[in-house]
C-alpha positions in Angstrom: -26.2 -34.1 -5.7 -26.8 -37.6 -6.1 -27.5 -37.5 -9.9 -24.4 -35.4 -10.3 -22.2 -37.9 -8.4 -23.7 -40.9 -10.4 -23.0 -39.1 -13.5 -19.4 -38.5 -12.5 -19.4 -42.3 -11.4 -20.0 -43.4 -14.9 -17.8 -41.0 -16.3 -14.6 -42.0 -14.3 -15.6 -45.5 -13.6 -17.1 -47.2 -16.5 -16.3 -45.0 -19.5 -12.9 -44.1 -19.0 -11.2 -46.6 -16.0 -13.1 -49.5 -17.3 -13.6 -49.2 -20.9 -10.5 -46.8 -22.0 -7.7 -46.8 -19.7 -7.6 -50.4 -18.1 -7.8 -51.8 -21.8 -4.9 -49.6 -22.6 -2.9 -51.0 -19.4 -3.9 -54.3 -20.4 -2.3 -54.0 -23.8 0.6 -52.5 -21.9 1.0 -55.1 -19.6 1.0 -57.8 -22.0 4.0 -56.7 -23.7 3.3 -53.5 -25.2 6.2 -51.3 -25.8 5.9 -47.9 -24.2 6.2 -45.4 -26.9 5.9 -41.7 -26.8 2.0 -41.8 -27.7 1.4 -44.6 -24.8 3.7 -42.4 -22.5 1.1 -39.8 -23.3 -1.8 -42.1 -22.7 -0.4 -43.3 -19.6 -0.6 -39.8 -18.4 -4.1 -39.8 -18.5 -4.3 -40.9 -15.2 -2.4 -37.6 -14.1 -4.7 -35.6 -16.0 -8.1 -37.7 -14.5 -6.4 -37.9 -11.1 -7.9 -34.7 -9.2 -11.1 -35.4 -10.6 -10.8 -38.8 -9.3 -10.0 -37.7 -5.8 -12.5 -35.1 -5.9 -15.3 -37.9 -6.7 -14.2 -40.4 -3.9 -14.0 -37.4 -1.3 -17.6 -36.2 -2.0 -18.8 -39.9 -1.9 -19.9 -39.4 1.7 -21.7 -36.5 1.1 -23.4 -37.7 -2.1 -24.6 -41.2 -0.6 -25.7 -39.5 2.6 -29.3 -39.8 3.6 -29.3 -36.5 5.5 -30.1 -35.0 1.8 -33.9 -36.4 2.0 -34.2 -33.7 4.6 -34.1 -31.2 1.6 -37.1 -33.2 -0.1 -40.5 -32.6 1.0 -42.4 -33.7 3.2 -39.1 -33.8 5.0 -38.0 -30.3 3.9 -40.9 -28.8 5.9 -39.5 -30.2 9.1 -39.0 -27.1 11.7 -35.3 -25.9 11.8 -35.2 -26.8 15.2 -36.0 -30.2 14.4 -33.2 -30.4 11.5 -30.9 -29.2 13.6 -30.2 -32.3 15.1 -31.9 -34.4 13.1 -29.5 -34.0 10.0 -26.1 -34.8 11.9 -27.7 -38.2 13.6 -29.0 -39.1 10.4 -25.2 -38.6 8.6 -23.6 -40.3 11.4 -25.8 -43.1 11.6 -25.4 -43.8 7.7 -21.9 -43.5 8.3 -21.4 -46.1 10.9 -23.9 -48.6 9.3 -22.3 -48.3 5.9 -18.5 -48.1 6.7 -18.6 -45.4 3.8 -15.6 -43.5 5.5 -13.6 -46.7 5.7 -14.3 -47.2 1.8 -13.2 -44.1 0.9 -9.9 -44.4 2.9 -9.2 -47.7 1.0 -10.2 -46.1 -2.5 -7.5 -43.4 -1.7 -5.2 -45.8 -0.6 -5.6 -47.6 -4.1 -5.2 -44.1 -6.1 -2.0 -43.8 -4.0 -0.8 -47.1 -5.0 -1.5 -46.2 -8.7 0.6 -43.0 -8.3 3.3 -44.7 -6.9 3.3 -47.3 -9.8 2.9 -44.4 -12.6 6.1 -43.0 -11.1 8.2 -46.0 -11.9 7.1 -45.7 -15.3 8.0 -42.0 -15.3 11.9 -43.2 -14.2 11.6 -46.2 -16.7 12.0 -48.9 -14.3 10.6 -52.3 -15.0 8.0 -51.4 -17.5 6.1 -55.0 -17.9 6.0 -55.5 -14.4 5.0 -52.1 -13.5 2.4 -52.4 -16.3 1.0 -55.2 -15.2 0.7 -54.0 -11.6 -0.8 -50.8 -12.3 -3.5 -52.8 -14.7 -4.4 -55.0 -11.3 -4.6 -52.1 -9.2 -7.0 -50.0 -11.5 -9.1 -53.1 -12.0 -9.2 -53.4 -8.3 -9.9 -49.6 -8.0 -12.7 -49.7 -10.5 -14.2 -52.7 -8.6 -14.1 -50.9 -5.3 -16.0 -47.8 -6.9 -18.5 -50.4 -8.5 -19.6 -51.8 -5.2 -20.5 -48.3 -3.6 -24.1 -47.8 -3.4 -25.7 -46.3 -6.7 -28.4 -44.8 -4.5 -29.0 -43.1 -1.3 -29.6 -45.8 1.2 -31.8 -45.3 4.5 
C-alpha cells in the first residue's frame, strides 16, 4: 500500500501540483489574463480534486505501521494476537504522529482552494484570487511534502 501511495504522492504533488499547476498559477497571479485556454487550465483543479482528496484520506492507512503485521516475520503472528495488536499499533501511531490532524488540515486547505476557484468562475477579482490560489496551492504542496515518505515505527 505504501508504494502505491508514494507513487500517487509523487504524481499529484511533485509532478502536477508543484511542477505544472503552481507554475501556471504563478503566471496567472503575475498579471496573466484569464483566457479561455487558461480557464480550462484552471479547471484542472476540479479534474484532480477527487484524486487529491482520495490521496489525503488514504494517508492514515498508507503510512500506518500496522501494515507491517502483513510482512514476514510478523505475518506469522497468531490471529489471536493480531486481533488486539493491529488496532493498538495503529492508534499509537495516530496519536504519536498527529496524522489525523494533518489530514484535517490538508482537507481544509483543499476546501480553501475550492472556494477561491469559485471566485474565478463568477469572475470576481481575478488578480487577487490568482495570487491567493497560488499561495494556497504552494502551502498545500508544502503540507503534502512534510508527510512521511515511509512507514514510521
